[in-house]
C-alpha positions, 0 to 999 in steps of 0.5 A: 765375528773377527771381521765385524770390528774391521768393517765398522772402522772402514765404514766410519772412515769412508763415511767421514771421508765422504762428509769431509769431501762434501763439505770441501766441495760445498765451500768451493765456488765454481765460476768461469774465468771471467763472468759475462754478466751485465756488470762486466759488459757494462765495465768493458763498454766503458773503456777508451783505447789509445790512438793507433800508430800503424795499420796492425795496431789499428786493426787490434784497436778496432777489434777491441772497440767492437768486442768490448763496446758491443758494436756501439763504439767507444763511450763518450765518458770512459771510466777506464783507459787502455794504453795499447802498443802493438808490434808485428813481425814477419819471418820466413820459416821454410826456405827453398834451397834452390832459390833461397826464398821462403815458401811459408812464414809466420806472422807474430803480432804482440801487444803491451797494454796497460788498463787504468781507471780514469777517475784516479789513474790507478793501474789495474793491469799491465799485460803482454800478449801475442798471437801467431798466424802462419802464412804461405808465400806465393811467388807473385809479389802482390799475392805475397803482400796480400797473404801477409796482410791477411795473416796480420789481420787474423793474428790481430783478431786473435790478439784482440780476443786474448786482450778482451779476455784479460780485461774481462777478467780484471773488470769482472771481479 
């Protein structure tokens, strides 16, 4: 008999706790970081990008145009504009002591971008992203230049994917 009064409050407490958690979870809306709905794809397809100043910036820009436009290119009448400034940096990280040359390196491609609505020139997002790609430096000079270019291209593709995700997050709301 002495255990019955203890069990009833524990059952009530656990029942109330379960109901409270159920109500809390029912009020939450779980959705992806950015919706890949038709409206989001349409907004991403309505973006124009600034002209590129160098090869790496052109690579990032072209990847963004392809990813946001669905392969159709830039729109004739854009609703949004992205001002893009990309920089690339190559650093040697593993130094050979005997020849004082780098055997491996790191290519960092970074971008500052501004998304604005064309109709009223409202800035919707200002961001900075960077991507890093590792590279092995061969002893031949041409092969080294080609390895650096390939690493820049890899980093540019990754950077474009990050920027696209940011743009989708803003335009998918």
